[in-house]
N, C-alpha and C positions, 0 to 999 in steps of 0.2 A: 739149940732150935735153929742151927746153921744145917746139921741132916735133915733136920723138917723141912727147910726152906729146901733144900737139893730133891727133896722127893716129888712137891707138889710140884716143881718146874717138871723132875722127872715123866708125873705122870702126864704133866698135863702132855709134854712132850709126845709120847707115849701114844697117847689118846686122840692132839693134833695133827701129828706126822705122821702117825703107824698107818691109820685109819686111812690117812690118803696112799699111807706108798700104799697103803694093800693093795687097795681100788687099782692105783695107775700099775700095779707089778702084774692085777689080774687084767687086765687089758690090754697090755704088754707080751702076755702068755697066750693072748686066747690069736692075739693077732700073728705073733708068728707061729703059730699054729699051722697059721689062715696061711699065709705065705707062697706054702709047698701049690695049692690050690689055686693061687692066685696067680702067681708063676703058669700054669700049666693052663690060663682060661688066656695067658696075655700070651705067651708061645701059641700055641693055637690059633689064636685072632690074625696073628705076626705073619702066619701062613696064609689064609685064609686069604689075610690081603696082596701077597703077594702073588698066588692065584686071581684073585678080583680085579687088581691095580696092573696085571703086566701089560699090556700093552702103552695104557699111558705111560707109566714107571718108565718101560722101556725107550719108551721114544723121548721124555721132558730129561732124562736125571743119567744115561747110559749114552755114551760113544758111540757109534755104529760098529767101534772095533771089538768092542766088551764080548769077550768069549759067556762070559756069566750075566746070563740074565734073570728076571723075573719071570715068575710062571710057575715056581719045581712047588709043590703040593709039600716035599719035604725042608723046603730052606724056610728059614727066614727073610722079614730084608732090610733086617741089619745085616747080615750076610753078605745077603747080593752085594750094600752099600758097601761093606768091608772090604770083600776080595776086591771090588771096582776102585773101591780109592786106590790098595794099597797097589794097581796096577796102571794107575791113573788115566781110567776109563769113568770119568764122572762127567759129564757136564756142571756146570756155574750150579744150577739148582740141587742135584743133587748131591754137594757141596756139602752147598748152605743144609740138608737135612740131616745127613753124617754130623753138620758140626753140632743142629740141636741135639738129633739126640743123644753128641757125648755129653753135650749141655747136662743133659738129666743125670746122666751115667758117665761118668769117664769113661774113656776107653772101651766105649762098648760098643762102637764100631769093630775097633780093632780086634776085640776079644772074639769074636761072631763070625770073624773071618776067618782064626786059629780054629772054631770049632769042624769038626768036622762033619755035614752034612751030605 
């Protein structure tokens, strides 16, 4: 009788948790396959934003002595912020933006500054 109860519990868990786990795993793997696609889109938009917003970003976020400026189509906003944070060339607004980005992705600005762009 004990084995029958264990079989019923095992079947119940297999049917309920197994089906939920299956759906979860399929969705997770589909999203992971899309991660590189999402990354490519975000990188493209980031580089476009660097060019489109170059004048206000250079005036509001960077001190005049900053050598790396916004506007290079091959650089990201994070890269420019990261390099200038390292050099101490961010105005308060630039520091706040860098802090917000780092909240979303820990050390993002600093890692971006280390990439070759």
